[in-house]
C-alpha positions as CSV (number, residue, x, y, z in Angstrom):
1,M,-12.3,27.4,-9.5
2,S,-14.9,24.6,-9.5
3,L,-13.7,23.7,-13.0
4,L,-10.1,23.6,-11.8
5,K,-11.1,21.5,-8.8
6,S,-12.9,19.1,-11.1
7,A,-10.0,18.9,-13.4
8,S,-7.7,18.2,-10.5
9,T,-9.9,15.4,-9.3
10,V,-9.9,13.8,-12.8
11,S,-6.1,14.3,-13.0
12,L,-5.4,12.7,-9.6
13,W,-7.6,9.7,-10.4
14,T,-6.0,9.4,-13.8
15,L,-2.6,9.3,-12.0
16,A,-3.9,6.6,-9.7
17,S,-5.2,4.7,-12.7
18,R,-1.8,4.9,-14.4
19,I,0.1,3.9,-11.3
20,T,-2.1,0.8,-10.7
21,G,-1.9,0.1,-14.5
22,L,1.9,0.2,-14.3
23,V,1.8,-2.1,-11.3
24,R,-0.4,-4.4,-13.3
25,E,2.0,-4.4,-16.2
26,L,5.0,-4.9,-13.9
27,L,3.3,-7.9,-12.4
28,I,2.3,-9.4,-15.7
29,A,5.7,-8.8,-17.2
30,S,7.3,-10.5,-14.1
31,V,4.9,-13.4,-14.0
32,F,4.5,-14.1,-17.8
33,G,7.4,-12.2,-19.5
34,A,7.0,-11.6,-23.3
35,S,6.0,-14.7,-25.3
36,A,3.7,-16.0,-27.9
37,L,1.0,-16.5,-25.2
38,T,1.3,-13.0,-23.9
39,D,1.0,-11.8,-27.5
40,A,-2.2,-13.8,-27.7
41,F,-3.6,-12.2,-24.6
42,N,-2.6,-8.7,-25.7
43,V,-4.3,-9.2,-29.1
44,A,-7.4,-10.7,-27.5
45,F,-7.6,-7.8,-25.0
46,R,-7.2,-5.2,-27.7
47,I,-10.2,-6.4,-29.6
48,P,-12.9,-5.4,-27.0
49,N,-10.8,-2.4,-26.2
50,L,-10.9,-1.4,-29.9
51,F,-14.7,-1.6,-29.8
52,R,-14.8,0.2,-26.4
53,R,-12.8,3.1,-27.8
54,F,-14.9,3.2,-31.0
55,F,-18.3,3.2,-29.2
56,A,-18.2,3.4,-25.4
57,E,-15.6,6.1,-24.7
58,G,-15.6,7.4,-28.3
59,A,-18.6,8.0,-30.5
60,F,-21.2,7.2,-27.9
61,S,-19.8,9.5,-25.3
62,Q,-19.3,12.3,-27.7
63,A,-22.9,12.1,-28.9
64,F,-24.6,11.2,-25.6
65,V,-23.2,13.9,-23.3
66,P,-24.2,16.9,-25.4
67,V,-27.7,15.6,-26.0
68,L,-28.2,14.8,-22.3
69,A,-26.9,18.2,-21.2
70,A,-29.2,20.0,-23.7
71,S,-32.2,17.9,-22.6
72,K,-31.5,18.7,-19.0
73,A,-31.3,22.5,-19.7
74,Q,-34.2,22.7,-22.1
75,N,-36.7,20.0,-21.0
76,G,-36.1,19.6,-17.3
77,E,-35.0,16.6,-15.3
78,A,-38.2,14.5,-15.6
79,A,-38.0,14.4,-19.4
80,T,-34.2,13.8,-19.2
81,R,-34.8,10.8,-16.9
82,Q,-37.1,9.4,-19.6
83,A,-34.5,10.0,-22.3
84,I,-31.9,8.2,-20.1
85,D,-34.2,5.2,-19.8
86,H,-34.8,5.0,-23.6
87,V,-31.1,5.4,-24.3
88,A,-30.2,2.7,-21.8
89,T,-32.8,0.4,-23.3
90,L,-31.5,0.6,-26.8
91,L,-27.9,0.4,-25.6
92,A,-28.4,-2.7,-23.5
93,W,-30.2,-4.7,-26.2
94,S,-27.6,-3.6,-28.8
95,L,-24.8,-4.7,-26.5
96,L,-26.4,-8.1,-25.9
97,L,-26.6,-8.7,-29.7
98,L,-23.1,-7.3,-30.2
99,S,-21.6,-9.5,-27.5
100,L,-23.2,-12.7,-29.0
101,L,-22.0,-11.7,-32.4
102,G,-18.4,-11.0,-31.2
103,V,-18.2,-14.4,-29.5
104,A,-19.4,-16.1,-32.7
105,V,-16.9,-14.4,-35.0
106,A,-13.9,-14.3,-32.6
107,P,-11.7,-16.3,-35.0
108,F,-12.2,-13.7,-37.7
109,L,-11.6,-10.8,-35.3
110,V,-8.3,-12.3,-34.2
111,W,-7.2,-12.9,-37.8
112,A,-8.1,-9.3,-38.7
113,M,-6.2,-7.9,-35.7
114,A,-3.1,-10.2,-35.9
115,S,-3.1,-12.8,-38.6
116,G,0.6,-13.4,-37.9
117,L,-0.4,-15.4,-34.8
118,Q,-1.4,-18.2,-37.2
119,Q,2.3,-18.9,-37.6
120,Q,2.0,-20.5,-34.1
121,P,-1.3,-22.4,-34.0
122,D,-1.4,-22.7,-30.2
123,S,-1.0,-19.0,-29.8
124,Y,-3.8,-18.3,-32.4
125,A,-6.1,-20.7,-30.7
126,A,-5.4,-19.1,-27.3
127,A,-6.1,-15.7,-28.7
128,V,-9.5,-16.9,-30.1
129,L,-10.5,-18.5,-26.8
130,M,-9.5,-15.4,-24.7
131,T,-11.3,-13.1,-27.2
132,R,-14.5,-15.1,-26.6
133,W,-14.1,-14.8,-22.9
134,M,-13.4,-11.1,-22.9
135,F,-15.6,-9.7,-25.7
136,P,-18.5,-9.1,-23.4
137,Y,-16.2,-6.6,-21.6
138,I,-17.4,-4.1,-24.2
139,A,-20.9,-4.4,-22.8
140,F,-19.7,-3.5,-19.3
141,M,-17.7,-0.6,-20.5
142,S,-20.4,0.8,-22.7
143,L,-22.8,0.8,-19.8
144,V,-20.1,2.4,-17.7
145,A,-19.8,5.1,-20.4
146,L,-23.5,5.7,-20.1
147,S,-23.3,6.1,-16.4
148,A,-20.2,8.4,-16.6
149,G,-22.1,10.6,-19.1
150,I,-25.0,10.9,-16.6
151,L,-22.8,11.6,-13.6
152,N,-20.6,14.1,-15.4
153,T,-23.7,16.0,-16.6
154,W,-24.8,16.3,-13.0
155,K,-21.2,17.4,-12.1
156,R,-20.3,14.2,-10.2
157,F,-16.8,13.6,-11.6
158,A,-15.1,11.5,-8.9
159,V,-16.7,8.1,-9.5
160,P,-16.2,8.0,-13.4
161,A,-12.6,9.2,-12.9
162,A,-11.9,6.5,-10.3
163,T,-13.5,3.7,-12.2
164,P,-10.5,2.5,-14.3
165,V,-8.6,1.8,-11.1
166,L,-10.9,-1.2,-10.5
167,L,-9.9,-3.0,-13.7
168,N,-6.2,-2.7,-12.7
169,V,-6.9,-4.0,-9.2
170,A,-8.9,-7.0,-10.6
171,M,-6.1,-7.9,-13.1
172,I,-3.4,-7.6,-10.4
173,G,-5.4,-10.0,-8.2
174,A,-5.8,-12.4,-11.1
175,A,-2.1,-12.4,-12.0
176,W,-1.0,-12.6,-8.4
177,L,-3.4,-15.1,-6.9
178,L,-5.3,-16.9,-9.7
179,A,-2.4,-17.6,-12.1
180,P,-0.5,-19.8,-9.6
181,W,-3.7,-21.7,-8.9
182,F,-4.3,-22.2,-12.6
183,K,-0.8,-23.5,-13.0
184,S,-1.3,-26.0,-10.1
185,Q,-4.4,-27.3,-11.9
186,G,-2.5,-27.8,-15.2
187,I,-4.1,-24.8,-16.9
188,Q,-2.0,-22.2,-18.7
189,P,-1.5,-19.4,-16.1
190,V,-2.1,-16.7,-18.7
191,Y,-5.8,-17.7,-18.8
192,A,-6.1,-16.0,-15.4
193,L,-5.9,-12.6,-17.1
194,P,-9.2,-12.8,-19.0
195,V,-10.9,-13.7,-15.7
196,G,-9.4,-10.5,-14.2
197,V,-10.6,-8.4,-17.1
198,M,-14.2,-9.6,-16.8
199,L,-14.2,-9.2,-13.0
200,G,-12.8,-5.7,-13.5
201,G,-15.6,-4.8,-15.9
202,L,-18.2,-6.1,-13.5
203,L,-16.7,-4.0,-10.6
204,Q,-16.5,-0.9,-12.8
205,L,-20.2,-1.2,-13.6
206,A,-21.2,-2.0,-10.1
207,I,-19.6,1.1,-8.6
208,Q,-21.8,3.3,-10.8
209,I,-25.0,1.9,-9.4
210,P,-25.0,3.6,-5.9
211,A,-23.9,6.9,-7.4
212,L,-26.7,6.9,-9.9
213,A,-29.2,5.7,-7.3
214,N,-28.3,8.5,-5.0
215,L,-29.3,11.0,-7.7
216,G,-32.5,9.1,-8.6
217,L,-31.0,8.5,-12.1
218,L,-30.6,4.7,-12.2
219,P,-31.7,3.8,-15.7
220,R,-34.7,1.5,-16.2
221,I,-34.1,-0.9,-19.1
222,G,-37.2,-1.9,-21.0
223,V,-37.6,-5.6,-21.7
224,T,-40.7,-5.5,-23.9
225,W,-41.0,-4.8,-27.6
226,R,-43.2,-1.9,-26.9
227,A,-40.5,-0.3,-24.7
228,I,-37.9,-0.8,-27.4
229,Q,-40.2,0.9,-29.9
230,Q,-40.7,3.8,-27.6
231,A,-37.0,4.1,-27.2
232,L,-36.5,4.0,-31.0
233,N,-39.0,6.8,-31.5
234,D,-37.5,9.1,-28.8
235,P,-36.0,12.2,-30.5
236,A,-33.1,12.1,-28.1
237,T,-32.1,8.6,-29.2
238,R,-32.4,9.6,-32.8
239,Q,-30.3,12.6,-32.3
240,I,-27.6,10.6,-30.5
241,T,-27.6,8.1,-33.4
242,S,-27.2,10.9,-36.0
243,L,-24.3,12.5,-34.0
244,M,-22.5,9.2,-33.6
245,L,-21.9,8.7,-37.3
246,P,-19.5,11.6,-37.8
247,A,-18.0,11.0,-34.4
248,L,-17.2,7.4,-35.5
249,L,-15.0,8.6,-38.3
250,G,-12.9,10.8,-36.0
251,V,-12.5,8.0,-33.4
252,G,-11.9,5.4,-36.1
253,V,-8.8,6.9,-37.5
254,A,-6.7,6.3,-34.4
255,Q,-8.1,2.8,-34.0
256,I,-7.4,1.9,-37.6
257,S,-3.8,3.0,-37.0
258,L,-3.7,0.7,-33.9
259,L,-5.2,-2.2,-35.9
260,I,-2.6,-1.8,-38.7
261,N,0.3,-1.5,-36.3
262,T,-0.8,-4.6,-34.3
263,Q,-1.2,-6.5,-37.5
264,I,2.3,-5.6,-38.6
265,A,3.8,-6.3,-35.2
266,S,2.2,-9.8,-35.2
267,H,4.3,-10.7,-38.2
268,L,7.5,-9.7,-36.5
269,A,9.5,-11.6,-33.8
270,P,7.5,-13.2,-31.0
271,G,7.1,-10.7,-28.2
272,S,6.9,-7.7,-30.5
273,V,3.3,-6.9,-29.6
274,S,4.1,-7.2,-25.9
275,W,7.2,-5.0,-26.1
276,L,5.2,-2.3,-27.8
277,T,2.4,-2.7,-25.2
278,Y,4.9,-2.3,-22.3
279,A,6.4,0.8,-23.8
280,D,3.0,2.2,-24.6
281,R,2.1,1.8,-20.9
282,L,5.0,3.9,-19.8
283,M,4.1,6.5,-22.4
284,E,0.7,6.8,-20.9
285,F,2.1,8.4,-17.8
286,P,3.1,11.8,-19.3
287,T,0.5,11.8,-22.1
288,A,-2.4,11.1,-19.7
289,I,-1.4,13.2,-16.7
290,L,-0.4,16.2,-18.8
291,G,-2.8,15.7,-21.7
292,V,-5.9,14.8,-19.7
293,A,-5.4,17.6,-17.2
294,L,-4.8,20.3,-19.8
295,G,-7.7,19.0,-22.0
296,A,-10.1,19.0,-19.1
297,V,-9.2,22.5,-18.1
298,L,-8.9,24.1,-21.5
299,M,-11.9,22.7,-23.5
300,P,-14.8,24.3,-21.6
301,Q,-12.9,27.6,-21.2
302,L,-12.1,27.7,-24.9
303,A,-15.7,27.0,-25.8
304,A,-16.9,29.7,-23.4
305,A,-14.5,32.3,-24.9
306,R,-15.7,31.4,-28.4
307,A,-19.3,31.7,-27.3
308,K,-18.7,35.1,-25.9
309,G,-16.7,36.2,-28.9
310,D,-13.7,36.9,-26.7
311,Q,-10.9,36.2,-29.2
312,L,-8.2,37.6,-26.9
313,E,-9.1,35.2,-24.0
314,Y,-9.4,32.3,-26.5
315,A,-5.9,33.0,-27.9
316,A,-4.4,33.6,-24.4
317,M,-5.7,30.2,-23.1
318,L,-4.3,28.4,-26.1
319,D,-1.0,30.2,-25.6
320,W,-1.0,29.3,-21.9
321,G,-1.7,25.6,-22.7
322,L,1.0,25.4,-25.3
323,R,3.6,26.9,-23.0
324,L,2.7,24.4,-20.4
325,V,3.2,21.6,-23.0
326,V,6.7,22.9,-23.8
327,L,7.6,23.4,-20.1
328,L,6.6,19.9,-19.0
329,A,6.6,17.6,-22.0
330,L,10.0,18.6,-23.4
331,P,12.0,17.4,-20.3
332,C,9.9,14.3,-20.2
333,A,10.7,13.6,-23.9
334,A,14.4,14.2,-23.2
335,A,14.3,11.6,-20.4
336,L,12.6,9.0,-22.6
337,L,15.3,9.5,-25.3
338,T,18.3,9.4,-23.0
339,F,17.3,7.4,-19.9
340,S,14.7,4.9,-21.3
341,Q,16.7,1.7,-20.6
342,A,17.1,2.7,-16.9
343,L,13.4,3.3,-16.7
344,V,12.4,0.1,-18.3
345,S,15.0,-1.9,-16.2
346,V,13.7,-0.5,-12.9
347,L,10.0,-0.9,-13.8
348,Y,9.9,-4.2,-15.7
349,H,13.2,-6.1,-15.3
350,Y,11.9,-8.8,-12.9
351,G,11.0,-12.5,-13.0
352,A,10.4,-13.8,-16.6
353,F,11.3,-10.4,-18.1
354,T,14.7,-10.9,-19.6
355,D,17.6,-8.6,-20.5
356,Y,16.6,-9.0,-24.1
357,D,13.0,-7.9,-23.3
358,V,14.4,-4.8,-21.6
359,K,16.5,-3.8,-24.7
360,Q,13.6,-4.4,-27.1
361,T,11.1,-2.5,-24.9
362,T,13.7,0.3,-24.6
363,M,13.9,0.6,-28.4
364,A,10.1,1.0,-28.6
365,L,10.0,3.5,-25.8
366,T,12.6,5.7,-27.4
367,G,10.6,5.7,-30.7
368,Y,7.5,6.8,-28.8
369,G,9.5,9.4,-26.9
370,V,10.3,11.2,-30.2
371,G,6.7,12.2,-30.5
372,L,5.8,12.9,-26.8
373,I,5.5,16.6,-27.2
374,G,3.3,16.2,-30.2
375,L,1.0,13.7,-28.4
376,V,0.5,16.1,-25.5
377,A,0.2,19.2,-27.7
378,I,-2.7,17.6,-29.6
379,K,-4.7,17.6,-26.4
380,V,-4.4,21.4,-26.4
381,L,-4.6,22.2,-30.1
382,A,-7.5,19.9,-31.0
383,P,-9.9,21.5,-28.5
384,G,-9.1,24.8,-30.2
385,Y,-11.0,23.4,-33.2
386,Y,-13.7,21.7,-31.2
387,A,-14.5,24.9,-29.4
388,S,-15.3,26.5,-32.8
389,Q,-17.5,23.4,-33.7
390,D,-14.9,22.5,-36.3
391,I,-14.5,18.7,-36.2
392,K,-13.8,18.1,-39.9
393,T,-10.3,19.8,-39.9
394,P,-8.8,17.6,-37.1
395,V,-10.3,14.5,-38.7
396,K,-8.9,15.4,-42.1
397,I,-5.5,16.0,-40.5
398,A,-5.7,12.7,-38.7
399,V,-6.5,10.8,-41.9
400,L,-3.5,12.4,-43.7
401,V,-1.2,11.6,-40.7
402,L,-2.5,8.0,-40.7
403,C,-1.4,7.6,-44.4
404,L,1.9,9.2,-43.7
405,T,2.5,7.0,-40.6
406,Q,1.9,3.9,-42.7
407,A,4.3,5.2,-45.3
408,L,6.9,5.6,-42.6
409,N,6.2,2.1,-41.4
410,F,7.1,0.9,-44.9
411,V,10.4,2.6,-44.6
412,L,11.3,2.1,-41.0
413,V,10.0,-1.4,-40.0
414,P,12.3,-3.4,-42.3
415,S,15.4,-2.0,-40.5
416,L,14.0,-1.2,-37.0
417,A,11.3,-3.9,-36.6
418,H,8.9,-3.1,-33.8
419,A,10.8,0.1,-32.9
420,G,10.0,1.4,-36.4
421,L,6.3,1.1,-35.6
422,A,6.8,3.2,-32.4
423,L,9.0,5.8,-34.2
424,S,6.4,6.1,-37.0
425,I,3.7,6.9,-34.4
426,G,6.0,9.4,-32.7
427,L,6.8,11.2,-35.9
428,G,3.1,11.1,-36.9
429,A,2.1,12.8,-33.6
430,L,4.6,15.6,-34.3
431,L,3.2,16.1,-37.8
432,N,-0.4,16.1,-36.4
433,A,0.4,18.7,-33.8
434,M,2.3,20.9,-36.3
435,W,-0.6,20.9,-38.8
436,L,-3.1,21.7,-36.1
437,L,-1.0,24.6,-34.9
438,V,-0.4,25.9,-38.4
439,G,-4.2,25.6,-39.1
440,L,-5.1,27.7,-36.1
441,I,-2.6,30.4,-37.0
442,R,-3.7,30.6,-40.6
443,K,-7.4,30.9,-39.5
444,G,-6.4,33.8,-37.3
445,S,-7.7,31.8,-34.3
446,Y,-4.4,31.9,-32.6
447,K,-1.5,34.3,-32.6
448,P,1.5,33.5,-30.3
449,L,1.8,36.1,-27.6
450,P,5.1,37.9,-27.0
451,G,7.8,36.2,-25.1
452,W,8.0,32.9,-26.8
453,G,11.6,33.4,-27.9
454,W,13.1,33.9,-24.5
455,F,10.8,31.3,-22.9
456,S,11.8,28.7,-25.5
457,A,15.5,29.5,-25.0
458,K,15.2,29.1,-21.2
459,V,13.4,25.8,-21.5
460,A,15.9,24.6,-24.1
461,L,18.9,25.4,-21.9
462,A,17.3,23.7,-18.9
463,T,16.4,20.6,-21.0
464,L,20.0,20.5,-22.4
465,L,21.4,20.5,-18.9
466,L,19.0,17.8,-17.9
467,T,19.9,15.7,-20.9
468,G,23.6,15.9,-20.1
469,F,22.9,14.8,-16.5
470,L,20.7,11.9,-17.6
471,L,23.3,10.7,-20.1
472,V,25.9,10.6,-17.3
473,A,23.4,8.9,-14.9
474,S,22.6,6.2,-17.5
475,T,26.2,5.1,-17.7
476,Q,27.3,5.5,-14.1
477,F,25.0,2.8,-12.7
478,D,24.5,-0.7,-14.1
479,W,20.8,-0.4,-14.5
480,L,20.4,-3.6,-16.5
481,G,22.8,-5.6,-14.3
482,G,21.3,-4.5,-11.0
483,R,18.5,-7.0,-11.2
484,Q,19.3,-8.7,-8.0
485,Q,19.7,-5.4,-6.1
486,V,16.2,-4.3,-6.2
487,L,16.3,-1.8,-3.4
488,V,19.6,-0.3,-4.5
489,R,18.3,0.2,-8.0
490,L,15.1,1.7,-6.8
491,A,17.0,4.1,-4.5
492,A,19.3,5.1,-7.4
493,M,16.3,5.8,-9.6
494,A,14.7,7.9,-6.9
495,L,17.9,9.9,-6.5
496,V,18.2,10.5,-10.2
497,L,14.6,11.6,-10.6
498,I,14.8,14.0,-7.6
499,T,18.1,15.5,-8.8
500,S,16.7,15.8,-12.3
501,A,13.7,17.8,-11.1
502,L,15.8,20.1,-8.9
503,L,18.3,20.6,-11.8
504,Y,15.7,21.4,-14.4
505,F,13.5,23.7,-12.4
506,G,16.6,25.2,-10.6
507,C,18.0,26.2,-14.0
508,L,14.7,27.7,-15.1
509,R,14.7,29.7,-11.8
510,L,18.2,31.0,-12.4
511,C,17.2,32.0,-16.0
512,G,14.4,34.1,-14.6
513,L,11.5,32.0,-15.5
514,R,8.8,32.4,-12.9
515,L,6.7,29.3,-12.6
516,K,4.0,31.1,-10.5
517,S,2.9,32.8,-13.7
518,F,1.5,29.5,-15.0
519,V,-0.8,29.2,-11.9
520,R,-2.6,32.5,-12.5
521,R,-5.4,30.9,-14.6
């Protein structure tokens, strides 16, 4: 139950992060719209985020947490505190050097991420300037990842889970309060956003300090050469470094895909990067809420079942997770495919965000929606491999899917433009999930339990009914033309969503599907 409670805590804070992130995107869309300058900001912001996902939340976290947990269990807390100090010392100095290097080579980084911005020199120059301002954000987030690893090892989950909310709050404040002031001073208002990013990074790091201090685990960073040498010679830091190398390959595949897609989008119509960004933000709701919650609950239980040699429990947990994916992700995918323009209109269609922006963002969201069930299923299937300490198979599949996704881009982008990029990602996610599932079945790790046929039929019938209702709802109200009737449009959306939930789960109930059976674990 403590695990479920922890997973619920993470899920709730993830929801709060996504809600404030959506408010952030709504405000940015309303204030700045989609233009060459917003493309410049999005490219500049993606550069430190790319490094953050590579190192802070990616390879470093995957290597640091297991080593820290093993040290705590085997060597005691005193030795572990020393290891934390050594890791923090090396990390801090490495981040200082990386930040200085990133600021120096910002023009090359922008060119590598989105060379198409050079078609508009002002936009390219703005992206370089904003990259230089925001690149040190990677230092804040890497130290936050260090803190989160420590707190999670000591079973303090709330602060790390709540941390991302602070970035959204800071950026909301920058767009709402600082941008108008910049405009009054003759400065491009979009430059307020990098200020918000850096303030958010500082706040995220600051909130970790009291939590670490209360546990007596606040790292002491060495400033002398002798301290750095001691940190380099610590077996824990060496082990983390060795573990990061294979982890980097796995994390890098997804980021390479993002880099390629951003590069392609930068050569399309101005606003393409922003349309994809707005659509991706909406996609994060179902993928994060469902995926993060299921991954947090399943991963440790799958690993425990493997360690005990309990194959039946291992397979049953996978089956439970996959049924939840079908139950919850399939209706969400149906909504994205049939009701996406209404969703985009209600959430983004304000201020500088035009009718054309709505239509282009809708096209991207529909493409992403094709692969929603695959994106969520990966969060259940990949831990099935990790629990068996098999990291190579998911990485090999991800590399193959990356190649196929780019082949799909070659076919789809000429006719569908930015929407082709989104559709390629969606189709790639479906292929990724399918290969992971087939691999588990072939290895004998997973065998679908009885009842899938009737379960799938019931969910399909309810989803079909939901789809019909949403198609009608999408045409019976002028979602795009209701821009001036904000409250009416919001009330109509609330009514449609409530009716959709009652219709879907009511149909399942009439078909005899008992939802309480999913709560038993």
